[in-house]
TIPAFI-761349 format. One record per residue (C-alpha): residue in one letter; x, y, z. Coordinates in steps of 0.1 Angstrom, whole numbers, padded with zeros to 4 digits, always signed. Example, Ala and Ser with C-alpha at 12.3 -4.5 7.8 and 13.67 -1.06 7.14 Angstrom:
A+0123-0045+0078;S+0137-0011+0071;
//
This chain:
M+0210+0028+0094;K+0220-0005+0081;E+0201-0014+0052;V+0185-0046+0051;Q+0181-0059+0017;S+0167-0092+0031;T+0165-0118+0055;D+0179-0153+0066;I+0157-0167+0095;K+0170-0203+0098;E+0146-0216+0120;Y+0111-0214+0096;P+0106-0220+0057;L+0105-0187+0038;S+0066-0193+0024;W+0070-0159+0004;R+0096-0131-0010;G+0079-0102-0026;K+0093-0067-0034;V+0094-0053-0004;R+0086-0083+0024;D+0099-0116+0036;V+0074-0139+0050;Y+0078-0166+0067;D+0057-0200+0083;L+0053-0199+0118;G+0030-0230+0116;D-0004-0211+0126;R+0008-0176+0119;L+0033-0158+0101;L+0065-0136+0101;I+0065-0107+0080;V+0092-0087+0074;A+0092-0056+0060;T+0128-0049+0042;D+0147-0021+0030;R+0140-0035-0009;V+0122-0010-0032;S+0113-0012-0069;A+0100+0011-0092;F+0082+0003-0123;D+0080-0033-0113;V+0116-0038-0110;V+0137-0037-0076;M+0169-0018-0072;P+0204-0036-0062;N+0206-0008-0032;G+0177+0001-0012;V+0165+0028+0014;P+0179+0020+0046;G+0148+0025+0070;R+0124+0019+0048;G+0109-0011+0064;R+0107+0001+0096;V+0089+0032+0084;L+0062+0011+0067;T+0060-0019+0095;G+0049+0018+0117;I+0025+0034+0099;S+0007+0003+0090;V+0012-0010+0128;F-0007+0021+0140;W-0034+0023+0114;F-0044-0013+0125;N-0046+0000+0157;F-0067+0032+0151;L-0092+0012+0127;R-0096-0016+0151;D-0132-0003+0157;V-0140-0003+0120;I-0127-0038+0115;D-0103-0067+0130;N-0068-0074+0119;H-0045-0102+0114;V-0017-0084+0134;I-0009-0103+0169;T+0021-0086+0179;A+0047-0063+0163;E+0063-0060+0196;I+0100-0085+0199;D+0101-0088+0229;E+0061-0110+0222;F+0081-0135+0196;P+0091-0168+0200;E+0121-0172+0219;N+0141-0187+0186;L+0135-0148+0168;K+0146-0129+0195;K+0183-0133+0185;Y+0173-0119+0154;R+0163-0086+0170;E+0187-0063+0150;V+0174-0076+0120;L+0134-0076+0129;E+0128-0051+0156;G+0109-0027+0141;R+0103-0040+0104;S+0083-0072+0114;M+0048-0086+0125;I+0035-0121+0136;V+0001-0119+0120;R-0026-0147+0117;K-0030-0168+0088;A-0055-0158+0064;R-0076-0173+0032;R-0067-0138+0010;V-0098-0124-0009;D-0077-0122-0046;V-0087-0088-0051;E-0074-0052-0047;C-0093-0032-0027;I-0091+0005-0042;V-0109+0033-0028;R-0102+0066-0043;G-0111+0099-0030;Y-0096+0119-0056;I-0090+0112-0092;S-0052+0102-0106;G-0030+0083-0117;S-0046+0053-0138;M-0079+0063-0128;W-0074+0096-0146;K-0061+0083-0177;E-0091+0060-0183;Y-0116+0089-0171;K-0098+0112-0202;T-0102+0084-0227;M-0141+0081-0217;R-0146+0115-0220;A-0129+0117-0253;E-0152+0091-0263;G-0189+0109-0252;K-0192+0085-0225;T-0197+0094-0185;N-0198+0057-0173;L-0167+0040-0160;H-0160+0005-0144;G-0204+0005-0141;M-0202+0043-0125;D-0213+0074-0135;F-0187+0105-0135;P-0195+0140-0135;P-0182+0153-0172;D-0161+0183-0159;L-0133+0166-0136;R-0096+0179-0136;E-0067+0157-0125;S-0065+0159-0090;D-0097+0171-0082;K-0115+0151-0049;L-0143+0133-0062;P-0182+0138-0053;Q-0177+0108-0029;A-0152+0085-0024;I-0154+0054-0044;F-0147+0017-0046;T-0126+0007-0079;P-0114-0029-0074;S-0088-0043-0095;T-0069-0080-0107;K-0043-0088-0081;A-0015-0098-0107;E+0015-0115-0090;E+0038-0098-0117;G+0030-0069-0136;H+0005-0045-0135;D-0029-0052-0120;I-0064-0039-0142;N-0089-0024-0129;I-0125-0041-0130;S-0163-0031-0120;F-0180-0043-0094;D-0199-0065-0109;K-0168-0085-0122;M-0155-0086-0087;T-0186-0099-0077;E-0186-0126-0103;M-0146-0135-0089;V-0152-0135-0052;G-0194-0139-0045;A-0217-0112-0044;E-0213-0117-0003;T-0178-0113+0000;A-0176-0086-0028;Q-0198-0064-0007;L-0186-0071+0025;C-0152-0063+0011;R-0168-0025-0008;D-0186-0015+0025;K-0150-0022+0050;S-0130-0005+0023;L-0148+0029+0022;A-0155+0026+0058;V-0116+0022+0068;Y-0109+0046+0043;T-0130+0071+0052;K-0118+0073+0090;G-0084+0070+0079;A-0088+0099+0056;E-0107+0122+0079;Y-0078+0118+0106;A-0051+0123+0082;L-0064+0156+0068;S-0065+0168+0101;R-0025+0159+0098;G-0024+0176+0072;I-0019+0151+0043;I-0047+0141+0017;I-0047+0103+0010;A-0061+0107-0031;D-0064+0070-0032;T-0052+0032-0013;K-0057-0003-0018;F-0066-0026+0010;E-0064-0064+0010;F-0085-0085+0033;G-0089-0125+0042;F-0108-0147+0063;D-0104-0164+0094;G-0130-0190+0096;E-0158-0164+0088;R-0143-0135+0100;L-0131-0109+0074;M-0099-0093+0084;L-0077-0064+0076;I-0045-0081+0062;D-0009-0072+0046;E-0005-0035+0055;V-0024-0003+0055;M-0025+0032+0042;T+0014+0038+0037;P+0031+0052+0009;D+0036+0023-0010;S+0001+0010-0011;S-0015+0051-0007;R-0010+0082-0028;F-0003+0110-0002;W-0003+0143-0009;P+0007+0172+0013;L-0023+0194+0021;D-0003+0225+0023;L+0008+0223-0014;Y-0025+0209-0026;Q-0035+0222-0062;P-0064+0204-0085;G-0058+0209-0121;Q-0022+0191-0122;S-0002+0164-0107;Q+0009+0168-0067;P+0040+0163-0053;S+0037+0128-0028;F+0050+0113+0000;D+0067+0083-0015;K+0087+0068-0038;Q+0080+0091-0063;I+0114+0107-0063;I+0127+0073-0069;R+0104+0074-0102;D+0112+0107-0112;Y+0154+0098-0114;L+0154+0065-0129;D+0127+0087-0157;T+0162+0111-0166;L+0180+0075-0168;D+0187+0059-0209;W+0169+0032-0188;G+0148+0000-0204;K+0128-0002-0171;T+0139-0040-0168;A+0158-0059-0145;P+0184-0054-0133;G+0176-0017-0119;P+0201+0010-0119;Q+0220+0017-0086;L+0201+0046-0066;P+0226+0077-0056;D+0226+0087-0020;E+0212+0119-0025;V+0181+0103-0040;V+0177+0075-0013;Q+0181+0101+0016;K+0155+0123-0003;T+0134+0096-0003;L+0140+0083+0032;K+0130+0119+0041;R+0093+0121+0023;Y+0086+0087+0045;Q+0102+0098+0079;E+0075+0128+0077;V+0048+0110+0067;V+0057+0089+0098;A+0060+0122+0118;R+0026+0136+0109;L+0004+0113+0110;T+0017+0094+0145;E+0035+0122+0167;
//
């Protein structure tokens, strides 16, 4: 499979090139293309994972359709045959990895839902507990949680949306200050509803969605789910049959790449090192397993 590291659609202006996606301005719509670029530690690697963009797009399209009864989304079409005629000549590049979407006024907060305690929240929880506290970001936590434990109920933990570097966890009150009470409440309610439906379905397919992040935007007065939904890039996916609380979990994401990079004498700054083919293939296989479990 040919790797797509970047795109060059000459008919439309490039609006944004992120770590993974190239976004083109089609006037009242956007063309979002998921490339095969891969980043770790906020550095884009010199080579990617062939087919990764197709996997990410396929999973997002599945979820957008599955969750449509919970909230509307920005997708107009992901079918190349329904694209404008002047885009069809790019079929080899675009097919399976692109979507035409409505433009939206983005809510500039990462809407994170956690069903299990892991990652940055686990680190913050340990610090809080060592200080003899029970409240973190305005929420009370049980005092005896272990790493990867399921939380008594899913929680909404927003964060800043950093264009560069790491996002910072914030309280719901802080989010309210940033975006307004009505928008904050609506985003929280929809995030929890989307996570609950998605996590229950994934569990039936042998996948634990430990946590995930959503992005929302407004089309007029209507709130929509935008960007991507519950992919290995935006979520922590654990295989149910290997789940053992009290430790970190194996996952269906790019952890293989992070683990490899941790073995190198590398300063975690650009440029990143070339990824060996073995690491690339193992990562792709793990992504493809998620698609198979969720959609087949």
